[in-house]
N, C-alpha and C positions, 0 to 999 in steps of 0.2 A: 502494500500500501504506499501511498505517496504521502508527502507532508500535508497536504489539502486534503486529504482525504482523512487522516487522524484529527487535523482541526475542524472538519465539521463533524466527527464524531464526538468532540467535546462539547458541542452548542448544546446539548440534552443537559448536561451537569452544568455548564457555563448559564444556561437560562434558570435553572433551578436555582443557582447561587443567586442570581440576580433578582429573584422575585422575594427571597428570602430578605436580601439585603434591602429592596425596597421596603418591605415592612420595617426592617429597623431603623432605617432613616425616617419613615413616617411617623413612626412612634415617637424616636429622640426629638426630632422636630416639635411635636405636639406637646411633650413633658417632659424633655430632658431625662428621659430614662434610657438606656442603654439594654435592650431586651435581649439576654442571654437564654431566654427560653424560647425565641422565635422558632426555631427548628421542630422542639418538642410539641409546641401548640398546633404547628403545621401537621406534623406526624399524627397527634391525635384525632384531627379533623380528617385526615386520609385514611385513617382506620374506620371510622364514621361512614366515609363515602364504601369503602370497599364491603365494609359488613351491610350497609342498604343496598348496592350493585350485587355482591355476590350472594350474601345470605339471606337477603330477604325479597330478591328479584324485582326492586325497585328501578324505574326507569333511570336510564344514565344522565339526563338533566337534572331528574329530583336527587339521583344522588350526590351529584356535584354539588350542587346547591346546598343538601344536608351538609355534607364536609365543610364547605366552605362557611356555612351559617356557624356550624361548631367552632372553628377557629375565630368567628367574631364576636360571639359569645361569650367564648375564655376572655377575650380580650375586653370585651365589656364589663363583664363581671369582675377583673383583675382588677379596672381602673374605679370601679365603684366602691369595691369593699377596701380596696387599699391602694391603688394608685394614685387617687386623689388626695390622698393625707402626703404626698411624698412631695409636695413643692418645695418646702422650706428644709427638705432633709439634707444631709451631706451626701456625696458623690458614694461613698462605701455604702450606704444604705439603700440607695436607690439601685446598686449593683447587687448586693446580697439580696434584696428581694425578691429579684428576677430568677437568683438561684432557687429560692424557695418554691417560685413557681415552676421552677424546671423540674425539681424532685416530685413535686405533685402532680405535673401533668403526665411524667416519664412514669408515674406509679400507677396514675388512673390506666393509662396505657396498657402496660403490661399484664395487670389485673385483669382487663378486659379480654386481652387477647393472646396473652403470653409473649415469649419471646422469640418463639419461632419465626422465620422468613416465610411471607404469605406472597405468592405469584400473583402479579394483577395482568391480566390480559391487555393487550392493547387496546386502547379506544381512541375514536376520534380521527386519531392520525399515524396508522398501521401504515406500514409499507415506506415506500420515499421517491424521491425525484433526483433526476441528473441536474447538476449545478457545476458548468464549468468541466464538462465532461466527469465531474466525478459525484457518487452516490451518495445523496443525503438523506437521512431520514426526518420523516415529517413530523417527529414528536420533537426534535432537535430546533428545525424551524418555527415550529408553534410555540415552544417555551421561548426563544431568544424573542418572536415576534411579539408576544404577548408582552415581554419584559419590557420591550422598546414601547410600546402602545401605551403601556401603564406609565412609563417615564414620562411622556409626552402629557399625559392626562394629570399625572400629580406635579411636575413640574408647572403647569401652565395654572393648574388649581391652586396651590401655593403662593403663585407670584402674582395672580390677575385675580382672585377670587376673595371677599371680603372675608371669608373664613380663613384664607393663607395669609394677609396682611392682619387679621386679629392676633394669629399664631405667632406670627415674627414679632410683634408688638408686645405679647407676652413674654415670648423667649427674650426679647433686649431689654426689656424693662418691666417686670412684673408688675412693681408697684405702681409705676404711671398707668399701665395699660387698666389694672383695677381700678383706680382713681378715676378713670374713665367711665366706670362700668363694664368692662368687659371683665365676663368670667372665663377663668382658664376650665372650667371642667366640661362644657360643650365640645371645647376643641380636644380636651385630652380624652375624653370618650370617644370621641370620633376618630381619632388617628390611632388608638389601640383597636378599634373595630377593623378600619382597615389594616392595621398591621397583623391581627389575626387573621383576616380573610386571605391576604397575600401568603403569609406562611402556609394555610392549608391548600391554597390553590397552587402553590410549588410542588408541595407534596405529591398530592393528586396527580398532575401532571409528568412527574417524575417516575411515581412508582411503578409505571409498566417497564420501564428500563433498570431500574434497582431493585424493584420486590419492596415489601413492607417491613421495617424490623425498627423496634422501639428504641435500639441502641445505634445502628447505622444511619438510619434519618436525622437525628439528631445532631449529628456531625456536621451537616449542612450550615449549621450556626458559625462555624469555625472560618471559612472563606468567607460567607457573609459579613461576619464581623470585621475581615480584615480588609473586603471593598468598602463598607461602610465607614471604617477609620480611615482607610485613603481619601474619603469622599467627604471628611470632616463631618461627618454624621448628617449634611446639608444637603449637599448634591446628589440628584436622583442619576444624573445624566454619568457624573462619575463613578459612582457605584455600580451600576448597570455594566458599563466598560468595564470596569476591574473585574467584576463578577464573571463574567462570558469571558474574557482573558485567561481568569484562574481556569476555567474548566477546559479551553484549547489546550494551554499549555500542558495541563495534565493529561489529557490525552496522547497529545504529542509524544512528550516523555515517555507514556507507557508503552505506546506504540514502538517507539524508536527503542525497545530494550532498557531502559534505563532500569535499575532494580526497584523492585515491585514496592518495596517501604520506601526508597526514596521518593516514588511517584506518588505514593499515596500521602506522602506528607507535604508536597508541593502546595496544597490550598493553605495551608498552615505557615510554608515559609513565606507565602505573598502576605499573610497577617505578620509576620516578622518583619519584612520590607515595611509594610505600613506603619507599622508602629514607629519605627527609627524615622520615617518620612515625617512622621506627626509630632515626634517629642519635642519636648521643652526642657527649661532649664527652672530655676528656683519660680514659685509661682510669683507674679506681678504683684503690685499695687491693687489693692479692690479686689484680689479675686474671692470668688465665693465658693469655690471648691475645696471645702473643708475636709482634711483627712481623718479629722477624728470621728468616731464614732460610738466605742464603748467605753465604761468607766472602767477602770482598772483596780485590782485589790492593792492593798498596802504591802505584800510581800511577806507578812510579819508570820513568825514561826512559833507556833504555840505548842509548847514541849509535850504539855499533858494529851491535847488532842491527838496529837501526832503519835503517840505512844498507844494510845486505847487504837486508835485506826490500825497500827502495825499487828496488834495483839490480835485484834477482830480477824484481819487478812489473814495472817498466819493460820489461824485457826479455820478459817472458811477453806483455805488450801488443802489444810491435814485432812481434813474430815471430809473432803469432797471425792465424789468418783472419779475416774480415770477420764470420763468424757466431760467432767465439770470442771476436772481440773484444765483441759484444753481450753474451755471456751473461758476461764479465768486468765490464762495465758493469750488468748486471743484478744482480750477485754484490756489486758495491759499493752499489748502491743498497739492498739489502737490510741491507747491513753498517750502513748509517746507521740503519735502523729496528733492527738489533739493540742499537747504541750508546744508541737512545732508551729500550731497554727496560734498560740496565744503570743508566742515570740514574735512572729512576721506579723499577724491581723492585729491581735490584741495589744503587743505594747508598740509597735512601730507604724501600726496603719497600713501596712502594703499587702493587699488583697492579693494573694498569690493562689494559682488553682493547680502547682507543680508538687505539691509534697508526696503523692503516691507515686508518681514519675519518678522521684527523687528514689523512693524506697524500693520502687522495681530494680532501678539499677544497682542498688547496693544488694539486693536479693541474686540478681545474676552474680553479681563479684562474690557474693558469699557462696554462689554455687562453684564457681570456678577456682575457689579458695580451697572448698572441700573437694574439689575434683584433684586438686593438686597436691592434698592429704598435708595441708598446712594443719599447725596446732591448732586448736579452738581458738585462744587468744588471739591470734594471727587473724584467723578468719573472721572474727567480730571486730578486731580494731581495723584492718586494712580496709576494706570497703567502706567502714565509715569515714575514714582520713580520705579517700577517693572522694565521697561524695560531699565531704567538706568543700575541697578544692572546686566540686561542681557548683556547691552552691555559694562559694565566691566568685564564680564566672557567671553564675544567673545573676548576682547581686549587681557584678559590672555590667554585663550585658543592657541592665534595664536601670542604670542609674539615673539615667534623665528621663526617665518614664513614670508618669505618675497617675492616680487616680485610676479612670477606667481603662487607660492604655496598659496599665502595669497589668491589670487582670486579663484582659485579652491577648498580652504579649504571655504571660505566663501559661494560660491556656493553650495556645499557639506551640508553644515549646514543648508542652505536656503531650499534644497531639502528634508532633513530629517525633520524640522518644515512643510514642504508641505505636504508630506507623512504623517505625524505621527498626527500633531496637528491640521491642517486643515481638516482633515478627521475623528477625532474623535468624537464619539456621545455623549461622555461623555464632554468634553472642549467644545462642542457646544449646550450642553442641546436639543440633536434631539429626535423627530423632531420637539419640538415646537419652539426650538432656544431660544435666550435670546432678551429680549424687555427692552427697555430702557424708563422707566416712567418717570423720572424726568428730566425736562428740563427747571428748573427756578433757576436762579441765582441771589442773594440779590433782590427777588419778583419779577423779571424779567423774565419772558418768553423769551426762546431762541430756541423754538421746529422750526428746518427748515421745517416741513411740514406745520406750520401755520404761522412761521414768516420768510421765508427765507432770508429776505433783512437783519433781526435781525441776523442770523446766519452766513451770507457774513459778517457784520460789525467783529462780534468775529474771524471770522477767519483770515481775513487780520488783524486785531489787533495785532493777536498772529504773523501773517507773518512779520509785521514792527517791532515787539519787537525782533523776531528773528533774523531779517535782522541785526538790529542795535548793537547785542549782538555779531554777527558774525563779524561786522566789528569792533566793539571793540577788539575781541579775535586777529583779523589780526594785530591792531595796539600795544597789549599788548607785554609783556617779555612771557606770555605764546605762544601767537602766534608765537614769535620768535623762541621759542624752536620746535614747531611743523615745522614750515619751514626748522629750523638748520637739526631736522631728516631727512624730507623730502628732503633734497639737499645732505646732507652726514652723515650717520649714524658714521662713526669713528671722523669725524671732531666734529660731536655734542657730541660725549663720552669724547672728548679730551678737549671740552669747558666744562664739569662738568655737563651736562646735561643727565640724566638716559633716554636713547632710551625706555627702557621696558615701565618705567613709561608714558612718552610722548604719546605710542602707545595706550596705554590702557585709558588715559584721552582721546586722539581723539574719539576713540571707543565711550566712554560715552558719549562726547558731540552730535556726530553724532545719536547716539539711543535715546536721548530724543527728537530731532528735529523727528525721523522718527516714535517716539512713539506718540509725540504730533499729528502727522499728521494720524497716525491709530486711535486715540481717536476721530480725528474730523471726519473721516469717518463713525465711528459708530455711532456717533451723527448726522450726516447727515442723514442715513440711518434710524435713529432711532430703528434698530434691527441688530441683528447679530446670521446669521445662519437661520434655520427654515426651514421646507419642501420646501419652494418657494423661490429658487435662490440659497438655500444650502450658503454655505462657501467657499472661497479659491477664486475665480476669482477676480483677480485683487492682488492677495497678494503672489504669485507664485514666482519661482525665475527668470523666464521669465521676469515678469512684472519689478522685480528687475533691471535685464539685460538692459531693454528698459529705464527707468527711469536714471539709470547711463550712460547710451549712450546719452540719451539728455542732461544731465546736462554736460557732455563733448561737445557736439556739442554747448550747450548754452555759455559755458564758464567756468569750473569747479573751475577756479581758482579766480573768481569775484563773490562777492556776487550779484551783479546784472545779472550774469548767472544763480545762484540758483534761483533767483525769474522767470527769463524769462522759466524755465525747466516747470515752474507751466502752462504758458501760450500755450506751445507746447505739454504738456501730454495729452495723453487720457482722454477726457472730458475735457479739457481746454478751453480757449476761442479760440485758431486759430482752433484748429479741430472744433468746432461749428460753427463757420465763414465760414469753411471751406467744411461743411458737405455736399455733393450731393448724399448721398446715403448710404446702408448697409456697401460698404465696401471701405468710402471715408476713414476710420482711416488706413486702411492698404495699401493705396495707400500712403497716409502720411508717414506712418510708412517706407515705402520702400524707399521715399524721404529723409528721414532722414537717415537712415542706409545710402545709397550710399552718402550722405552729409557726415557723421561722417567721412567713411573711406577717402575722398577728402581732409575734413577740418584736420584730424589727420597728413596727411602729407604735406598739403600746409602753414595751419595757425591753428596750435594744441591750440592756445587758443580760439577757438571758435567764437562763432557768437559776443560776446563780445568784445574780442581781436583784431577782425576786425573792429569793430566799433570805436577802440581805436586806431586803426595802423595808422589813420591820423596825429594823435598828438604826436603818439611816432615817426615818422619819421621827423615830426618839430623838434623834441627835440634833436633827433637824429644831425642832423646838425651841434649842437654846439660842437666844438673840447675842447677836454680836454688838449689839448697842451698848450693852453693860460695861463692856471693855473701854477703858482708857487708851486712848491711843493718839494722842496729841503729838504733832511733831515736835521734837525738842529743840528748845531755843536757848539752851546751854552752852556756852563755847566747847568746841572740841577740843577736847583733852589732848595731852600730848600723844600717850597712849593709843587713842581712838586715832590720831590722825596718822601715826605709823602705820595703823591697820588698812586705812581708807586711801592714803596717799597714792599716787600713780608707784607702781615698783619700779619703774624706769623713770624718773621725775625731769620735767625740762625747768631749768631755772626759771623763775618769776620774773616775768617782763621779756623772755626770749619767746622768739615764734615757735609755737608746737606744732601748727597746721598753715600749708600756705599752698593757697589754688594760684594757677598761672593760665590766665585765658582757656580755661575748662568751656567745652561745648558739648552738648549732648544732643541728639538729633533723634527723633521717632518717625520714620518711613520719611526723610525728608525735610520733616517739620522740625524748626528748633525750638526745645525745650528749655535748653540754656545756652547762652549764646557769650562767649569769651567772656566768662566772670573771673574776675582776680579778686583776690584778697588775703590777708594773714590772720590768726588770731593768736594771741600771745596767753602763756601760761596764766593762771590766775585771772582771767578775762572772759565777760561774756559778751558774746556778738551776736547781735539779731539780726533775722533775716525776714524783713518785711516783702508786703506786696500782694496786690489784689489774687483773686482766686484764679487760677491759671498762670501764674505769673512765672511759676518753675521753682519753686521753694523746695517742694518735695524731691522733684528730679534732681537739684542740687545735692541736697542731702543723700539721695540715692547713689549719685554720681561719686561724692567724696569716700563714701564706705563701702564702695565695690558692688552695690545690687544693680547698676545698671552699668553699662561700657562708656567710657568717655571718648569721643570721636575727635577731641583734639583737646590739646592742653595737658597741664601735668597738677598731680597733687602730690603734696610733699607734705610726710609727717615726721618730725622731730628730724628733719633733714635729709631723709631717704624718700626716693622717688617710689610710690605705692601705687602709682596709676593703673598697673596691669595686674595687681595683687588681688586675690580672690577675698570676698566678705569676710570669712571665718579668719583668714590670717590675716587680716588686716585688724580682726577685734582681737585675737590673739595679741597682736603687740601693743594694744591698745588704744585703738581708733574706734571707739563704740558710739552706738545708737540706739536709738528708741522710736517708735512708731505712732504714727498720729491715731489709728485706730486701737491703741492700748495693747498690743500681743502680748499676751501671756499664756503659760502654760498650764490650762486650766486642769489636768487631771494631777498635776502636784500641787503640793502644800504652799504656802507662802515660803518658808523655809527650804524646801525644796527647788523653787523657782530661784531662790538666791543662791542654792549650792550650784546650780546648773552654770551660772556665770563665775563661780568665784573658783571653782574646781579646775585642776588643768586638764588636758584634752592628752593624756599620755597612752602608749599602747598597754600598757599594763594594767591599765583599767578593764579593758577589755578581757583581757586571760584569767585576771584574780574574780571578776564579778562573780560567776558560779561556784566559785570554792570557798569564797570568804562570808563566814557566817558572823564575822563582829562589826557592828555599825562604825563608820569611819566619825573622828572626832569633827565637830562643826567649826569651820575655820573660823576666825575672830574675825574676819571682813565681815562675813556673813552678820554676827551680831550686831557688828561695830554698824552696817547700813541699816539695818532693821531698827536700830536704836535712833540712830539719825532721821529716820522718815518716820518715827513712830509707830512700827510696826510689830515693837516685841510682843505683846500681847496676841498677836495674831500669828505667830510664826507657825503653830500646827493646823491652821485653819486651810480649807480648799480656797483657792482664789476665787474658783467660780461662785464662791457664797458670800464675797465682799461686793460693796456697792461700787459704781464708777470711780467715785475720789478715791477710795483707798485701791482701786485698779491703779490710778495714775502714780501712787506712792510706790508701790511695789514694783512697777515698771521702773521708777526711779532708784530704787533701792537696789534691782537685781543688776541694773548698769553700774552702781556705786559698788558693787560687790566685786565689780570685775578688776576694779582698780585703774580705770581708765587716765589716757593722758589728756585725750581729746575726748568729749562727749557732743555727741550731736543730737539734742532733742527736736522731735518733730511734733509740736502741738501738745506737749506736756499737761497744759491745763485746758485743752480744750470741752467745752460744754461743763465744766465745772463750776460749783457756787463761788461767791465772791471770796468766802471764809477758805474753801479749797483752794483756791487761786493762791492766796496768801500764803498758804501753806507750802504750796508747790515752789512758789517764789523763794520763800526762806531756805528752802532746800538746794535750789540751783545756787544762790547768792553765797550760800555757804560751800557749796562744793567748791566753787571758783575762789571764793575768798579764802578760806582756811585749809584747803586741800589742794591748791594750787592746779586745778583742774580747768584746761581751757575748753570753754562751752560755746558751741554754735547751736542759736536757740530760733527755730522757727516758731512764731506766735502770733495770733488775731488779737488777743485779748491786751489791749495797750498798758494797762494796769502792771500787767506781770513784766511788758517790756520796760516800762518807767522804773518798777522796782528791781530789775535785774541786770538789765544790759549795759555796758561801758559803751560800747559803740554798736551801730545799726547798720546793715546795707537795703538798700531797698531794690527789689528786682521789678520789672514789668516786661513783659514779652520775652522774658528770658534774660534781659541785661541789667546790668546794673545803671539805676539811674539815679542815685543819692547814697552818701557813704558819711558817717559821722555820728555827732553825740547823737543821742535819743530825742531830746527836746527841739533842738535845732531842725533835726531832719525831718519830724513830723510836722513842723510848721511851713514847711518848702512848699513852693507854690507846685512845682513839678511834682512830688509824692501826693499832695492834693488832688493834681488833675488826674494821677493814675488810679486812685481810688474812685473818683467821685466825677469823671470827666471833665466839662467844662463849668461845673457848679461851684462854686466858693464856700468854703468852711467859714464860721465867724470866727474871727479872730480869739485864740485861747481855748477855744471850745474842742479841744485836741479828744478828748475823750467820747464826745457826741457824734464824731463821722467816724472814727477810726476803730472803735472796740468791735464793731459786727462791719468790714468791708464788703 
């Protein structure tokens, strides 16, 4: 066959990918939700179509209509019950909710029709025709033609109809559109109806080519997501073009003899390419895509509770039968996977769908170690170390990817491993497979087939050690870095944390736990692969999806939630107890899928969070108002000055920060234009200007959050123009943000500790094994005292008011002992009394600690109380510089704020407090 023939053969799969992708784009444009369940919804609709046509003998048009209506009904039902409540939810919540929908719909399909592939006779378009001398199947032309027609209709509808304009308005400015009387619910419901219909239509029309299978057809979502991602989830034309291209390339590769596994992985490879094309760096100012989702536990270990739990566990294993011991082992193994989800999803906010892919790789490596008759200790440790390297590489590959892109990327990587590695005869030594001959450790046999109780003790010993390590990690400075990155990447970078390194290490921690689970699964089975049973069942991306969803349901922010994941997972204790037949697990999965959707809307902290809610409610009754937290006005003592003064101070009066001709452009528009000034140690320089003058862009540039297009930034005499943000913060060039970015999962004390603690590598290595809490650095206590926060150190920052948030932000910045401190509207939206406290703290930081301060502020009382000099920007350029009182009376400054209007002489406060 020729290249053109193979290309035409790929039109059927490409057309199906396109229809699914169009549904994903439609749903996203209407609700900003990326629907990972699109393929599963379409599959259920296709099964309804098959049942109506083949089992009940209904006419073809009626059957097609019934299948499409099923997809539409699922979309509408999901939106009405769940989706409409997600308008203000974080991206992670909106993603995980659709994973719950995936589980529920997939379970309904399996319960109703089983897992055996069903053949569908050709309909509407059997046979083919000749195009350019090449035979082309009608079904391929039909699918591509249908996709093109729908692309035209959807593009025109969203662009020219009132519905499309309202949808765009709601997406661009939800608050503004609602203020005009537009409700998001009609548009949201309609887009989910259209999305569900398109998913069903795609699977119905492609089913004569592929057959119907719940597990195979749901894979349609991987290439469809890749196409939608390249289309930025907005362009129907790009999504359709890329989707069809994926199908064509896959067909050509298969036809020309490319390895079957690699050929099957091509759609996922396109998704990876899409991921890197669409990737970004640190979130920009004003981003609404919060990574935060779950609350996290304290990591506190209660010895008495732990001792009782260990005794109960030991007794259960000792008195259990062999089969129950095996069930307990399986529970322990999947508890390790749950703990890996806690580290990556719960602590770091990175929603990865690859834990079971890593476990599967570790299982294969364990099989090879056993095949080579290596000692059991090496058989356990070596695969984990290899998977550790794999986790580091995975973190490195996804280092610039966040939010929904990361989830799609890890899903695609898991699909590649599933399609290529888990089907490879070479890797699995097929058909004989890999047998593990050595099960003896220190002369003690741990063969699960002979001594299941011993193996259960081994598995649970590793779980207990892993749980203790994760609890230690939560309490450590390394754990605080993870949570800081999860809470806000910009604030973490401003505190001297390398966001990239933190994510990579989180992937490594998670990979070790997933790898250990894979090793135990291989040891439990005694072999990997082979003619009987094969390999891959339990390690696919669907299994990862199910376990991540289960961990979220159990409470992904808590160590106990990770352990509980093993209890609920397939093969765990709960499934064994509730076993009432072959389909019992699928009924349980259905229940969990529905419960996950409900839980994420009502109680995102999961089962563990629900259990702790009573205690939290009691604690919430205690008001913070009774505490005395007045900002200190006592002069800073010499000892406190030593704790808070810059580590490498600049002589008072010497230049600490120097800008020369700094310019910043956004898409050719100058936000900052050739700005120059110096800031001396112990002085406060105010930066004024009307809204849009370039003030925040200037701070972003001098602290490394946006690149400088021209000019230089010198800090303590060194050129730091090209230095990344966290490196500048490490040197002492620190900033705060206009919107008071705090690490809301941490207490006030922990927020300050994040800034005060060093970022050494040892912290990452020692965190899991260190049980002793580190001493609180004196600069933390001194900064808290200076800002009046001492009574609040153990409170969660989310429980404090806006005024106290401003103090925590200042205290955190001071705890890092900066030489230059850039403050972006620290008194915004505060009362006059709170502004006085902030002004006092800023003045003392400069006057008594010798810190050079750059202050952006709209409140003129704060400017007059704190600033030695001010610089005024307009249109990105400096229009005035000098002492505050004289500059504020300048005619050019008044015109910048008020246009041609003249302010009354002396009435500075009247016109400048709110520009």
